[in-house]
N, C-alpha and C positions, 0 to 999 in steps of 0.2 A: 622482742623485739629489734629486728633484721638494725643493723645500721643501712643509710644509701649504701656507703661503701661494697656490703657483701650482699645487696639489691642490684647491683649496678652488673657485678660478678656473676650471680642468678642471669640474671639478660644476659651479657656475654654467654654463659655457657647454652642457655635457646639458642642462638641468636650461629652459635658454631656447631650444635645438632643441625638449625636449618639445614647451616651449610653444606652441608654431607651429601642435600639429597636422597638419590636412593639407596644410598650406601658405595661401601669401591666395588664391589661386583657390580653392581649393577652399571654403576660409571666405566666399568672398562669394557665390561657388554655395549654400550653405547658406542667405547673409541673401535672395539671392533664391527663392527653396522660403518663406520667411517664416518659416525655423527659426533657432534661437539655437548656436553652435558647444554641443561640452559643457561649456567650461570657464565661458561666456559662463550657461550653465544653475545651474550650481555658486554662481558668483558671487551670483547671484540668489536662489540660495535658503537659501547658509548665515547666518548675523548678519555685515552687514557686509563679507562676500565671503570670508571666514577660511575654512579648512580645510587639516587636515593632509591629505597625498596619501601615498599608499601605493599604491604599488611606480609610480613617473613610467619606473622607468627597463625595466619590463617593455618584454620588445620580442620579436619572433618568434627562437627559437633553434635551431639544428640545419639538419637539413635544410630545414626550413622556410622560414630564411634565402634560400633560394636557391642556387643553384650556385658564385656567388663572397663569401653570407653579408652581400652589403651589402642584403636588402632587411629594413629592424629600422623596421617602422612605428610614429610616439609612441606608447608607452603599450597597446600591440600592440588602439590602435581600443576604447581603453576607461579612461576617467578616474575613480580612484574617491577615495574619504576619506573620515572624518568631522568634522566639528563641529562646531557649538549653532546652532541653532533659536530666537527666544524663552529664548534659556541654555539653551538641553538638549542635551546631544553626539546626534549624528544623523548614524547610517555610510549611508553613499551611492555608487551606479555610475550614471553618465552614460554611455551607448554614443556613441561618438565616430563619424557619420557622416561626415567629414573626411577619417576616416584606412577607405581598402579596405570603405565604407557600414558603417560600425559591428559588422563582421562579425566573428562568435566566434574568438576562438584560443587553444588549447594554456595559451597566458603568460594571456591577459585573463580567462582562465577563471578559474585562479591567483586570481589576483588580485580576483574577483570572490565565490570562496570563503572569501576572507581574512576580508576585508569578512564574507561570512554570521558567522565565525564571531567574527569581534571586535563584531557586532553584537548574538547569540546569549549568546557568554564575561557578555560586559557590559552586557551587558540594555539594551540601546539599541532604538530606530525603523529600522527598513531599509528607503532608499529606492530606486528603481530610475527613470532615466530614460532611453526606449526608445528607442530610434534609429536598429534595427538594421534588416542586410539576412539574419540568420539564423543557418546557422553560416559557418565560411570553409571553402571549399573551393577549392584552387587545383594541377590536372595538374603532376603533376611535381616538388609541394615536401615528400611524402608524405602529402599529403589522403586519396591513397590508403590509406592504412593504418588512415586512418581507418575506413575499412565495415567493416572488419574488428575495430577497440579498439568499434568501439558499441556491443558487449556490456556493455563497463566504463560504462558511462557514464550518466549521468541521475540523480547526486547533484542535481544543485543540488533535483527537482520533492522526493526526501526531506527534503532538510533545510530546503527550505519548507515543509515538512506539522508537522516536528519543530518549529523556531520556530511557527507559528500557535497564537493566543491568549497566546505569550509574550511577544513582543515587536510590536510593531503593522506592518505591512508594506505600503508602497502602492507600484504600480507606475506610473508617468506614461506615459501613452503619447503623447510627444511628436512620434514617425515611427514608422518601419512597422517592427512585430513580428512575425515570422511563422516557423511553425514552432517549434523549442525556447523562442524568446521570446517567445511566444504562452503559451503557458504559468503566464508568469514572472507577469502582468496570473489567471492564473486562477487561479493563487493566491492571491494577492497581497485583501486587506482591503480595501482603497481604490485607483476605477481612475479619476483622469482620463484625459480625453482630448481633446487641440486640436480642436477642429472642422478637417473636410477634410482633417485629416493624420496625425493618429496613427489607427492602425489594426495588427490582430491579425488571423492566422489561422494555424490550423491548414498550411494546407499556400496559397504565397501564387502567382498568374496565372500566372506559365509551368507552374508543378505542376499546377493545377486544367485548365489549358489540354494540359498533358499524360498524366493522368490518364484527364480525358472528358469532352475535347473542347472544353470550353466556352467562349466568351473571355469572361472582365471581368475589368473593373480594379476596380485596391486600395481603395478606396473601396466600394461597389456589394459584393464580397464581403468585407469587415471592417471598412469605416471606422467613424468617431466616430458615423456617425446611427446604424447598422443596431444597436449594440454598446450606446447608450446608450440607443435606443428601443424597440427588436425584442431583441437575445439578451440585454441585463441583463448581460451582463458587463462593460461600460464604467457609469463610477455619474455620470458629467454630461459636457460637451463643454462646455467652455472653449476664448474665443476666439484663444488665440497663449500661449504661452510664457512670458509676464508671468506671464497669467494662471492659468493652470496651474500654476505653481512657483507663485504668493502660494494656489489653491488649497493644495494636499500644507501652505504651512505653517500656514496655516485652524485645519484638517482634524486636522493632532499639535495642538492647542491644546489641544482633547477631552478631549484622550485620556494616559492614563500613558506614561513612556517603557516600563514593564513589568509583567505582570501583578502584580507586589505591591505596585505600590503603589496609591494611592487620585487620581481626576483632579482637577488641577488646579486651587485653585480662584482665579478673582481677584476683585479689588475691584470693587466691585457700585455705580455710583450710585441706581440702580432700586427704592424705597422695594418692601418688595413688598405694603406695606397698598395702593397703587397699583390702584385700581376702577375697571374699564376700561368706561367708560356703555354705548359700541358694544353691549359684548353681548346685554344685553338686547334687539337688535333682531339680533341675525344670524339664532336661526331661525325661518323662517317660522311662520308656524302652521299651515300645511294640510303634511302628513305631507309629501306627496308634492312637495310643489315640494326645491330642493338650495340647499345654501348652504353659503359659503368658505368649509373648514377649516382655507383657510392664515390668514384672519384671525380664527378663535380661538385659533392660535395664537401666532401671532404679539403678539394683543393682552398675553398673557398673562408671554410670556417675557421674558428681560430684554429691554432698547430694543427688541422689535420682530425681535431679527437671529435669522435662522434656518440653518443650514446643509442644505444639502437633498444626502440622496442618495440616488443613482435619481430627478432629480425626473422626468422622462418616460420610462421604462420604471413601466406594471403603476402608472398614473395614480391609478387606487383607491382607494392607500393608500397614503398617504403615508408618506416618511420620512426624520428631520433630527436634527442633531444642533440644542441650544441649553444655555441655559442657566436657572436660575434662582436669583437669591440671589447669585447665581457660582458656580455647580456646576453642572457639568457635568450634561446629560440627553442620554437616547436620548429620539425623540418618533417613536410609532405611532399614528396618526390614521388612519381612515375620510374617503373627501374622495367624499361627497357630488353633487362637482358632474363627478362623471368614473363613469357605471355607474351611480350612485345609492350610490355605495360598496358595491356587494356584494364579494363580494369570491373571486377567482378563483383559477384557479392559477399563472401569475404573480404577481401580490400575495401568495400565501401564500407564494410562493417569494423574493421580495423582504424579506416581514413576517421570514420564520426565519433570513433570512441579518443583519438586521439587528440582531435581540434575541438570534442567536451572539454577536456582534459587539460590543455593551454589554457585555453578563454576564460576555466575555472579561475584560473589561478595567476592572469595576467601576461601570460608568459605569449610572447608576439610569431606570427607562424610565417612561416615561410616555403613558399610552395616552388617546385621543379616542375614543370610542366611536358608531356611529352608521350600523349598517348591519343590513341587513335579510337577513345572513348570508351562506351559503354559495351560489354561480354552478348551478342544474341541468340539469339536459338531458340529450339522449345526446351532446351533443361533450364535452364537457366532461369526460364517465362516460367516454367512450371514451379521450379524451386522459392521464386514472390525477388527477381532481381528487381525490379519495379520499385517492391515499396522499400527494399535494400539499399537501388541508390536511392532514394526521398531521404533516408535517414540523412546520409552523408550531404545532399542537400540545403534539411533540414540546420544542422548543426552548420554550416560552412554559412547558411543564413541570418541565426542566430548569434554569431560570433562575432564581439564588441575590439575585440584586443585588433591591436597592426596583426596587417596583412598585407604579403612585399607576395607577389610572383613574378617568375623571370620562365618564357618562354621559351627556353632550348630547340625544340625543335619543332610538332606535332602537338600540337593541340584541335581539338575533334569535339565536332558534339556537345552531348552531354559530358561529357570527360574535363570540358574547358568546360564548363558550369562547378563542377565539385572541386575542382581545383582550385578557384578562387579567377577567374574569371572576370570580367571587367563592370559585369550586372553586384557584382558579390561583395563590391565596399574597397576595393584593390588600397592600401594608400599609396604601393608607386605597381604600374606593373609594366614591367620591360621585357623586352626578345633578344633572343641571337639572330645574329641576320643567319636569313636562310629559312626560317620559324615559318611555320604556318595554323593560322589560325579560320576555320571556317567549319560548318556541320560534317563538315566531311572531306577524306580525302578526291582531290583530283578525278583517281580512278575511282573511286567510287559513283559517282558524279554520271561519268561515265559509263558506267553498270548500266545505270540506271536507265537513263536514257536510252541508251541501244536496245534493250528486253520491248520499249514502246516504240521507237525509232525505224528495228526493224522485226517489230513480231515476234520479239523470239532468236532472229538469224544469229551470226557472225557480226558483227560490224566488220568493216576492212581493218584489218591492221591499220595500213596508212591513216583510214579515218581515225580511226579508234587516236592516233599518236598526234593529231593536227588537236582535237577536241582537248584532252588530257592538258597539252600547253599553253593553250587559252583561256582554258577555266586555271591551272596554272595564273595562270598571273593576275584573276582574283584575288586570289587566297594568300598571294605573296605580302610578305612581313612588311614591306612599304606598301603597299595599296589600301593596308591595315592601319596602317601609321599616318597615312596618306589623311583616313575622317577621323583623325586622334585619339581611336582604341587603345593606343599602347601611346602610353606618355613617352617611350624611349626605346633606340635601335641601338642597344648595345655593345661593344667594344666583350666580347668573353671574357676577357682579363682583368676588365671595371668591375667585376659584375659584385665580386667583393667588398668594395670600395664602396660604388651605389645601394644595397643593399644599411651599408655599417647606416648610408646618407640615410638612407628613406626609415630605420630603426630610430635617427634620431627626432628628424618631419614627424614621425610618428607618436611622440613618448608621450603627450598628451591628450591623446586621443582622446575626442568623446562622440558617441555620436547616441541620438535622441530615434527613445523605440517606443510604438503607444500602450500606455499599460495593458495591465495584463494581466490574470492570474498566472497564468500561464503558458505553454507555445505544444503542441500536441507531438509529441515525433510518432512519425511511424518503428513498428517495429515486428 
């Protein structure tokens, strides 16, 4: 009968074997590809690299382990555990590409299911580091039975949906994620990707070739550039694993651990009374000239620090996380440097998702408006801009977190609505001098009127100018303020102080809504 000391020594030997992952050669190949191992990722992610590993002894069992039962992949190709990130508990799973390409085995999925269960019951964020070849298929090892057992699969995605809005969910694409592993990021709140390494697709290149005959490379099919600039599934490209992992930690710092908590408040050495003189010169005198809205945001938030979400997707709308007086805020801002700040289909989707995300986790929303409204024309109508714009209207109307609006220049049409105009319950609505709020600009109104008055003929230039000036007086911000439809017209230099006061005003906000099972968002 072995003693306890002998048993513990055997336990330590088993653990040491698991720590080797796929072995030195496989780890070296991982490094050659510019990737860290799963355990190296955990070491960077958790405070001081300390975590409690769950399911370290999990491996292939039964027929899956081969005829002699000797095929026992360490940790069944996925490292699972919980530890602390900035002092708060976080649950995580990292697929280990050095072991069977990080493929999803039966026991591995049992382990990740256990992590999701711990995250949901304990109300902790759930983070995936995806570097996986997808489902594990090994002929002669019982995987043939998986074909008929597929009918009982899919719990992962349903459970992710159940967790949505309860705890933050992050899927860091630090390698490939095909087929099943592609829907993990598809359902997550935040999806950072390592540049030219992270990828995701419902079918990898071999299956695409088999089904369509198309030859395509992994990055061309679903690489970081594709998803961070074109599809919008990715939330940002990062040069390497270390910066991607740091981004996940930073992202989580803005969020509560779960939806019943308030976001963390951090000490702030940036006084709310700080006045930024540059704000007086940022907005051009000509309404046709663009300006950089990022400069406005950075001049207002704590220490000029923002965390961009989808910065290269739908660039006409900025969505970022920041802090004002130490409080987390979600910033939604039109960006006149791209498409003049007009809202198109992608911008509406981007805005709707971000508004829902912040509303789910009690993060106040701050809007900076300078938009001519929604894009018009046959191309966008045929693509369903009404439906997509309605998503943003729906998300804005449903949001109950504190909402603060600053009209910096123009706010026209439904663009004014979806950017938290008066009807959408802003807790504070202010405008800068020279701002315009209207169904459209004065020149647009004159253009419509001239077609009726002159039956398609050109309006005399002098008359056109007179009508523009006349209409301009009605959409002037002081006319709007005269009706009490904005709370104040402010000196741009006071924007930071005004927003800090607005956050304090609304911090205990309560809104009454009629009972319903759920709203129906246009999709």
